[in-house]
N, CA, C and O atoms as CSV, one atom per row, in Angstrom:
chain,resi,resn,atom,element,x,y,z
A,1,MET,N,N,15.850,-54.646,-19.484
A,1,MET,CA,C,15.320,-53.685,-20.638
A,1,MET,C,C,16.851,-52.662,-20.661
A,1,MET,O,O,17.368,-52.358,-21.737
A,2,THR,N,N,17.386,-52.259,-19.440
A,2,THR,CA,C,18.331,-51.470,-19.363
A,2,THR,C,C,19.713,-51.837,-20.203
A,2,THR,O,O,20.467,-50.993,-20.688
A,3,ARG,N,N,19.955,-53.839,-20.300
A,3,ARG,CA,C,20.823,-54.315,-21.093
A,3,ARG,C,C,20.492,-54.381,-22.604
A,3,ARG,O,O,21.362,-54.437,-23.474
A,4,SER,N,N,19.547,-54.373,-22.772
A,4,SER,CA,C,18.716,-54.644,-24.138
A,4,SER,C,C,19.402,-52.813,-24.751
A,4,SER,O,O,20.369,-52.686,-25.503
A,5,LEU,N,N,18.735,-51.864,-24.279
A,5,LEU,CA,C,19.054,-50.647,-24.985
A,5,LEU,C,C,20.739,-50.033,-25.201
A,5,LEU,O,O,21.228,-49.264,-26.029
A,6,GLU,N,N,21.376,-50.869,-23.899
A,6,GLU,CA,C,22.791,-50.762,-24.066
A,6,GLU,C,C,23.117,-51.149,-25.338
A,6,GLU,O,O,23.346,-50.363,-26.257
A,7,ALA,N,N,23.150,-52.691,-25.433
A,7,ALA,CA,C,23.535,-53.646,-26.413
A,7,ALA,C,C,22.811,-52.601,-28.122
A,7,ALA,O,O,23.461,-52.578,-29.167
A,8,ILE,N,N,21.685,-52.017,-27.990
A,8,ILE,CA,C,21.420,-51.545,-29.286
A,8,ILE,C,C,22.007,-50.271,-29.541
A,8,ILE,O,O,22.064,-49.792,-30.673
A,9,TRP,N,N,22.503,-49.634,-28.379
A,9,TRP,CA,C,23.368,-48.583,-28.623
A,9,TRP,C,C,24.908,-48.940,-28.867
A,9,TRP,O,O,25.759,-48.070,-29.055
A,10,ARG,N,N,25.124,-50.037,-28.847
A,10,ARG,CA,C,26.845,-50.490,-29.103
A,10,ARG,C,C,26.492,-51.376,-30.425
A,10,ARG,O,O,27.433,-51.805,-31.093
A,11,GLY,N,N,25.013,-51.686,-30.850
A,11,GLY,CA,C,24.683,-51.995,-32.226
A,11,GLY,C,C,24.833,-53.660,-32.336
A,11,GLY,O,O,25.092,-54.427,-33.264
A,12,GLU,N,N,24.609,-53.784,-31.253
A,12,GLU,CA,C,25.016,-55.747,-31.011
A,12,GLU,C,C,22.906,-56.240,-31.048
A,12,GLU,O,O,22.431,-56.695,-30.008
A,13,PHE,N,N,22.297,-56.119,-31.864
A,13,PHE,CA,C,20.900,-56.144,-32.226
A,13,PHE,C,C,20.759,-57.669,-31.512
A,13,PHE,O,O,20.161,-57.755,-30.440
A,14,LEU,N,N,21.403,-59.014,-32.229
A,14,LEU,CA,C,20.859,-59.822,-31.875
A,14,LEU,C,C,20.667,-59.886,-29.927
A,14,LEU,O,O,19.630,-60.226,-29.358
A,15,LEU,N,N,21.792,-59.517,-29.328
A,15,LEU,CA,C,22.446,-59.740,-28.141
A,15,LEU,C,C,20.756,-58.767,-27.716
A,15,LEU,O,O,19.746,-59.358,-27.335
A,16,ALA,N,N,20.841,-57.246,-27.909
A,16,ALA,CA,C,19.572,-56.586,-27.454
A,16,ALA,C,C,18.255,-57.641,-27.360
A,16,ALA,O,O,17.768,-58.040,-26.302
A,17,LEU,N,N,17.831,-57.968,-28.605
A,17,LEU,CA,C,16.483,-58.985,-28.551
A,17,LEU,C,C,16.669,-60.196,-27.646
A,17,LEU,O,O,15.644,-60.769,-27.278
A,18,ARG,N,N,17.740,-60.614,-27.281
A,18,ARG,CA,C,17.817,-61.668,-26.467
A,18,ARG,C,C,17.615,-61.140,-24.876
A,18,ARG,O,O,17.094,-61.874,-24.036
A,19,TYR,N,N,17.938,-60.214,-24.663
A,19,TYR,CA,C,17.877,-59.332,-23.272
A,19,TYR,C,C,16.426,-58.920,-23.491
A,19,TYR,O,O,15.757,-59.323,-22.540
A,20,HIS,N,N,15.949,-58.495,-24.074
A,20,HIS,CA,C,14.326,-58.044,-24.068
A,20,HIS,C,C,13.685,-57.506,-25.226
A,20,HIS,O,O,14.122,-56.542,-25.853
A,21,PRO,N,N,12.866,-58.003,-25.446
A,21,PRO,CA,C,12.335,-58.267,-27.224
A,21,PRO,C,C,11.710,-56.754,-27.057
A,21,PRO,O,O,11.574,-56.210,-28.153
A,22,LEU,N,N,11.386,-56.118,-26.173
A,22,LEU,CA,C,10.561,-55.143,-26.341
A,22,LEU,C,C,11.597,-53.675,-26.293
A,22,LEU,O,O,11.119,-52.544,-26.374
A,23,GLY,N,N,13.189,-53.979,-26.134
A,23,GLY,CA,C,14.212,-53.111,-26.401
A,23,GLY,C,C,14.135,-51.961,-27.463
A,23,GLY,O,O,14.324,-50.745,-27.421
A,24,PHE,N,N,13.686,-53.092,-28.682
A,24,PHE,CA,C,13.719,-51.775,-30.095
A,24,PHE,C,C,12.852,-51.039,-30.070
A,24,PHE,O,O,13.080,-49.904,-30.489
A,25,ALA,N,N,11.412,-51.392,-29.540
A,25,ALA,CA,C,10.849,-50.635,-29.196
A,25,ALA,C,C,10.648,-49.292,-28.375
A,25,ALA,O,O,10.122,-48.240,-28.737
A,26,ALA,N,N,11.309,-49.692,-26.978
A,26,ALA,CA,C,11.880,-48.568,-26.040
A,26,ALA,C,C,12.864,-47.848,-26.700
A,26,ALA,O,O,12.817,-46.633,-26.510
A,27,PHE,N,N,13.662,-48.226,-27.358
A,27,PHE,CA,C,14.822,-47.139,-28.158
A,27,PHE,C,C,13.913,-46.315,-29.202
A,27,PHE,O,O,13.914,-45.086,-29.281
A,28,ALA,N,N,13.250,-47.057,-29.874
A,28,ALA,CA,C,12.404,-46.137,-31.053
A,28,ALA,C,C,11.704,-45.177,-30.305
A,28,ALA,O,O,11.626,-44.086,-30.870
A,29,PHE,N,N,11.221,-45.251,-29.303
A,29,PHE,CA,C,10.122,-44.414,-28.746
A,29,PHE,C,C,11.099,-43.526,-28.017
A,29,PHE,O,O,10.480,-42.522,-27.664
A,30,MET,N,N,12.080,-43.479,-27.724
A,30,MET,CA,C,13.025,-42.631,-27.088
A,30,MET,C,C,13.683,-41.909,-27.648
A,30,MET,O,O,14.238,-40.912,-27.187
A,31,VAL,N,N,13.721,-42.390,-28.934
A,31,VAL,CA,C,14.220,-41.447,-30.603
A,31,VAL,C,C,13.497,-40.582,-30.634
A,31,VAL,O,O,13.878,-39.427,-30.444
A,32,VAL,N,N,12.110,-40.936,-30.911
A,32,VAL,CA,C,10.828,-40.120,-31.444
A,32,VAL,C,C,10.436,-39.305,-30.398
A,32,VAL,O,O,9.522,-38.535,-30.695
A,33,LEU,N,N,10.844,-39.240,-29.277
A,33,LEU,CA,C,10.595,-38.385,-28.251
A,33,LEU,C,C,11.520,-37.760,-28.020
A,33,LEU,O,O,11.064,-36.755,-27.475
A,34,PHE,N,N,12.585,-37.671,-28.070
A,34,PHE,CA,C,13.531,-36.585,-28.484
A,34,PHE,C,C,13.929,-35.661,-29.504
A,34,PHE,O,O,14.568,-34.617,-29.375
A,35,CYS,N,N,13.323,-36.354,-30.843
A,35,CYS,CA,C,13.458,-35.742,-32.089
A,35,CYS,C,C,11.957,-34.572,-32.085
A,35,CYS,O,O,11.849,-33.463,-32.607
A,36,GLY,N,N,11.018,-35.326,-31.324
A,36,GLY,CA,C,9.744,-34.590,-31.058
A,36,GLY,C,C,9.795,-33.476,-30.253
A,36,GLY,O,O,9.105,-32.469,-30.406
A,37,SER,N,N,10.691,-33.678,-29.315
A,37,SER,CA,C,10.981,-32.534,-28.382
A,37,SER,C,C,11.808,-31.454,-28.698
A,37,SER,O,O,11.682,-30.308,-28.268
A,38,ALA,N,N,12.965,-32.020,-29.745
A,38,ALA,CA,C,13.441,-30.864,-30.372
A,38,ALA,C,C,12.902,-30.144,-31.452
A,38,ALA,O,O,13.542,-29.144,-31.775
A,39,LEU,N,N,11.873,-30.405,-32.099
A,39,LEU,CA,C,11.217,-29.625,-32.924
A,39,LEU,C,C,10.049,-28.944,-32.427
A,39,LEU,O,O,9.321,-28.177,-33.057
A,40,TYR,N,N,9.950,-29.319,-31.202
A,40,TYR,CA,C,8.548,-28.633,-30.298
A,40,TYR,C,C,9.306,-27.595,-30.059
A,40,TYR,O,O,8.658,-26.548,-30.038
A,41,VAL,N,N,10.742,-27.445,-29.817
A,41,VAL,CA,C,11.355,-26.032,-29.089
A,41,VAL,C,C,11.939,-25.409,-30.161
A,41,VAL,O,O,11.926,-24.178,-30.123
A,42,SER,N,N,12.549,-26.046,-31.296
A,42,SER,CA,C,13.093,-25.292,-31.981
A,42,SER,C,C,12.142,-24.658,-33.673
A,42,SER,O,O,12.328,-23.773,-34.508
A,43,MET,N,N,11.353,-25.511,-33.483
A,43,MET,CA,C,10.700,-24.909,-34.709
A,43,MET,C,C,9.386,-24.584,-34.050
A,43,MET,O,O,9.136,-25.346,-33.116
A,44,PRO,N,N,8.528,-23.709,-34.268
A,44,PRO,CA,C,7.212,-23.318,-33.524
A,44,PRO,C,C,6.015,-23.928,-34.664
A,44,PRO,O,O,4.921,-24.427,-34.401
A,45,ALA,N,N,6.576,-23.717,-35.845
A,45,ALA,CA,C,5.286,-24.283,-36.691
A,45,ALA,C,C,4.931,-25.824,-36.616
A,45,ALA,O,O,3.942,-26.341,-37.134
A,46,THR,N,N,5.777,-26.380,-35.980
A,46,THR,CA,C,5.432,-28.079,-35.712
A,46,THR,C,C,4.721,-28.191,-34.805
A,46,THR,O,O,4.241,-29.323,-34.850
A,47,ARG,N,N,4.205,-27.416,-33.612
A,47,ARG,CA,C,3.301,-27.751,-32.744
A,47,ARG,C,C,2.275,-28.136,-32.620
A,47,ARG,O,O,2.109,-29.114,-31.891
A,48,PRO,N,N,1.287,-27.593,-33.210
A,48,PRO,CA,C,0.309,-28.132,-33.504
A,48,PRO,C,C,0.080,-29.775,-34.523
A,48,PRO,O,O,-0.975,-30.409,-34.577
A,49,THR,N,N,1.079,-30.057,-35.062
A,49,THR,CA,C,1.316,-31.630,-35.643
A,49,THR,C,C,1.861,-32.218,-33.955
A,49,THR,O,O,1.437,-33.288,-33.518
A,50,LEU,N,N,2.429,-31.703,-33.488
A,50,LEU,CA,C,3.421,-32.610,-32.490
A,50,LEU,C,C,1.970,-32.483,-31.259
A,50,LEU,O,O,1.638,-33.605,-30.876
A,51,ASP,N,N,1.362,-31.654,-30.812
A,51,ASP,CA,C,0.471,-31.408,-29.978
A,51,ASP,C,C,-1.167,-32.417,-30.441
A,51,ASP,O,O,-1.998,-32.716,-29.583
A,52,ARG,N,N,-1.265,-32.669,-31.462
A,52,ARG,CA,C,-2.530,-33.492,-32.195
A,52,ARG,C,C,-1.750,-34.952,-31.971
A,52,ARG,O,O,-2.563,-35.788,-31.578
A,53,TRP,N,N,-0.228,-35.562,-32.128
A,53,TRP,CA,C,0.201,-36.728,-32.297
A,53,TRP,C,C,0.381,-37.136,-30.622
A,53,TRP,O,O,0.397,-38.321,-30.291
A,54,THR,N,N,0.514,-36.009,-29.589
A,54,THR,CA,C,0.425,-36.494,-28.093
A,54,THR,C,C,-0.747,-36.645,-27.716
A,54,THR,O,O,-0.988,-37.438,-26.806
A,55,ARG,N,N,-1.726,-35.933,-28.314
A,55,ARG,CA,C,-3.365,-36.386,-27.717
A,55,ARG,C,C,-3.745,-37.561,-28.236
A,55,ARG,O,O,-4.610,-38.213,-27.652
A,56,ARG,N,N,-3.120,-38.056,-29.499
A,56,ARG,CA,C,-3.744,-39.155,-30.138
A,56,ARG,C,C,-2.802,-40.463,-29.277
A,56,ARG,O,O,-3.201,-41.624,-29.367
A,57,ALA,N,N,-2.094,-40.271,-28.817
A,57,ALA,CA,C,-1.236,-41.059,-28.017
A,57,ALA,C,C,-1.584,-41.233,-26.257
A,57,ALA,O,O,-1.468,-42.141,-25.434
A,58,ALA,N,N,-1.932,-40.200,-26.248
A,58,ALA,CA,C,-2.633,-40.013,-24.606
A,58,ALA,C,C,-3.961,-41.271,-24.577
A,58,ALA,O,O,-4.232,-41.971,-23.601
A,59,HIS,N,N,-4.572,-41.298,-25.769
A,59,HIS,CA,C,-5.399,-41.848,-25.759
A,59,HIS,C,C,-5.654,-43.354,-24.837
A,59,HIS,O,O,-4.637,-44.044,-24.776
A,60,PRO,N,N,-6.611,-43.796,-24.286
A,60,PRO,CA,C,-6.633,-45.197,-23.380
A,60,PRO,C,C,-6.036,-46.263,-23.874
A,60,PRO,O,O,-5.022,-46.861,-23.514
A,61,ALA,N,N,-7.203,-46.532,-25.239
A,61,ALA,CA,C,-6.795,-47.514,-26.123
A,61,ALA,C,C,-5.252,-47.598,-26.261
A,61,ALA,O,O,-4.816,-48.720,-26.004
A,62,VAL,N,N,-4.436,-46.780,-26.567
A,62,VAL,CA,C,-2.826,-47.207,-26.559
A,62,VAL,C,C,-2.429,-47.269,-25.190
A,62,VAL,O,O,-1.388,-47.926,-25.162
A,63,SER,N,N,-2.744,-46.912,-24.061
A,63,SER,CA,C,-2.069,-47.716,-22.761
A,63,SER,C,C,-2.550,-48.869,-22.713
A,63,SER,O,O,-1.729,-49.739,-22.421
A,64,LEU,N,N,-3.700,-49.237,-22.913
A,64,LEU,CA,C,-4.003,-51.094,-22.958
A,64,LEU,C,C,-3.336,-51.838,-24.092
A,64,LEU,O,O,-2.622,-52.799,-23.806
A,65,SER,N,N,-3.499,-51.490,-25.327
A,65,SER,CA,C,-2.307,-51.819,-26.481
A,65,SER,C,C,-0.951,-51.915,-25.415
A,65,SER,O,O,-0.442,-53.035,-25.390
A,66,ALA,N,N,-0.523,-51.224,-24.830
A,66,ALA,CA,C,0.844,-51.416,-24.482
A,66,ALA,C,C,0.793,-52.066,-23.085
A,66,ALA,O,O,1.888,-52.443,-22.667
A,67,PHE,N,N,-0.094,-52.235,-22.418
A,67,PHE,CA,C,-0.031,-53.503,-21.428
A,67,PHE,C,C,-0.609,-55.008,-21.667
A,67,PHE,O,O,-0.368,-55.984,-20.955
A,68,VAL,N,N,-1.303,-54.977,-22.656
A,68,VAL,CA,C,-1.208,-56.076,-23.412
A,68,VAL,C,C,-0.009,-56.546,-23.929
A,68,VAL,O,O,0.319,-57.712,-23.713
A,69,LEU,N,N,0.811,-55.674,-24.692
A,69,LEU,CA,C,1.855,-56.175,-25.198
A,69,LEU,C,C,2.986,-56.740,-24.131
A,69,LEU,O,O,3.650,-57.767,-24.273
A,70,LEU,N,N,3.038,-55.802,-23.020
A,70,LEU,CA,C,3.764,-56.171,-21.546
A,70,LEU,C,C,3.710,-57.228,-21.390
A,70,LEU,O,O,4.716,-57.911,-21.580
A,71,ILE,N,N,2.485,-57.813,-20.970
A,71,ILE,CA,C,1.923,-58.901,-20.484
A,71,ILE,C,C,2.295,-59.925,-21.243
A,71,ILE,O,O,2.710,-60.837,-20.528
A,72,ALA,N,N,2.345,-60.284,-22.845
A,72,ALA,CA,C,2.414,-61.037,-23.760
A,72,ALA,C,C,3.850,-61.204,-23.948
A,72,ALA,O,O,4.290,-62.230,-24.465
A,73,VAL,N,N,4.771,-60.047,-23.472
A,73,VAL,CA,C,6.284,-60.805,-23.680
A,73,VAL,C,C,6.658,-61.153,-22.555
A,73,VAL,O,O,7.655,-61.874,-22.554
A,74,TRP,N,N,6.126,-60.849,-21.381
A,74,TRP,CA,C,6.193,-61.501,-20.076
A,74,TRP,C,C,6.190,-62.904,-20.301
A,74,TRP,O,O,7.120,-63.710,-20.255
A,75,VAL,N,N,4.425,-63.128,-20.671
A,75,VAL,CA,C,4.601,-64.354,-20.695
A,75,VAL,C,C,5.417,-65.717,-21.557
A,75,VAL,O,O,5.523,-66.900,-21.233
A,76,LEU,N,N,5.849,-65.068,-22.607
A,76,LEU,CA,C,6.538,-65.553,-23.890
A,76,LEU,C,C,8.028,-65.866,-23.184
A,76,LEU,O,O,8.761,-66.852,-23.269
A,77,ARG,N,N,8.159,-64.600,-22.450
A,77,ARG,CA,C,9.857,-64.791,-21.279
A,77,ARG,C,C,9.615,-66.229,-20.511
A,77,ARG,O,O,10.324,-67.235,-20.494
A,78,LEU,N,N,8.696,-66.029,-20.053
A,78,LEU,CA,C,8.226,-66.818,-18.907
A,78,LEU,C,C,8.012,-68.695,-19.474
A,78,LEU,O,O,8.272,-69.668,-18.766
A,79,LEU,N,N,7.537,-68.727,-20.759
A,79,LEU,CA,C,7.172,-70.070,-21.272
A,79,LEU,C,C,8.681,-70.557,-21.908
A,79,LEU,O,O,8.922,-71.698,-22.304
A,80,ASP,N,N,9.709,-69.322,-21.906
A,80,ASP,CA,C,10.807,-69.850,-22.455
A,80,ASP,C,C,11.624,-70.150,-21.745
A,80,ASP,O,O,12.514,-70.884,-22.175
A,81,TRP,N,N,11.651,-69.662,-20.248
A,81,TRP,CA,C,12.022,-70.181,-19.321
A,81,TRP,C,C,12.012,-71.347,-18.704
A,81,TRP,O,O,13.026,-71.938,-18.332
A,82,PHE,N,N,10.637,-71.812,-18.540
A,82,PHE,CA,C,10.565,-72.930,-18.177
A,82,PHE,C,C,10.412,-74.263,-19.250
A,82,PHE,O,O,10.323,-75.421,-18.843
A,83,SER,N,N,10.399,-73.873,-20.701
A,83,SER,CA,C,10.622,-74.911,-21.634
A,83,SER,C,C,11.972,-75.249,-21.545
A,83,SER,O,O,12.303,-76.386,-21.881
A,84,GLY,N,N,13.064,-74.209,-21.027
A,84,GLY,CA,C,14.663,-74.753,-20.876
A,84,GLY,C,C,15.073,-74.446,-22.012
A,84,GLY,O,O,16.187,-74.923,-22.226
A,85,TYR,N,N,14.524,-73.654,-23.123
A,85,TYR,CA,C,15.287,-73.305,-24.503
A,85,TYR,C,C,16.420,-72.226,-23.937
A,85,TYR,O,O,17.630,-72.381,-24.104
A,86,ARG,N,N,15.957,-71.375,-23.406
A,86,ARG,CA,C,16.788,-69.986,-22.949
A,86,ARG,C,C,17.168,-69.520,-24.240
A,86,ARG,O,O,18.153,-69.940,-24.848
A,87,VAL,N,N,16.533,-68.817,-24.575
A,87,VAL,CA,C,16.421,-68.140,-26.030
A,87,VAL,C,C,16.441,-66.290,-25.262
A,87,VAL,O,O,17.275,-65.385,-25.288
A,88,PHE,N,N,15.564,-66.384,-24.873
A,88,PHE,CA,C,16.377,-64.877,-23.813
A,88,PHE,C,C,17.031,-64.885,-22.333
A,88,PHE,O,O,16.958,-65.799,-21.512
A,89,LEU,N,N,17.526,-63.948,-22.229
A,89,LEU,CA,C,18.786,-63.915,-20.917
A,89,LEU,C,C,17.959,-63.238,-19.972
A,89,LEU,O,O,16.934,-62.602,-20.215
A,90,TRP,N,N,18.526,-63.444,-18.831
A,90,TRP,CA,C,17.543,-63.076,-17.814
A,90,TRP,C,C,18.546,-62.274,-16.922
A,90,TRP,O,O,18.157,-61.741,-15.883
């Protein structure tokens, strides 16, 4: 995942996808988290909206969905490994 994030940062998007398909989601999550934190600190008027989004993100369905997605990507990468195509880099 770290190599994927580094490749995204350098602008090598195809390589980032080959390192880990969820690198883009992780990068987007970190950007949203950074921007939300900056808004929370610098603009107090946005706090109720940000608090509401935080409560929605803390719902168990979100965690379960993320877990299912992680397992699905893991299975996909294993299938790629065993098939011999080697689309994803390990």
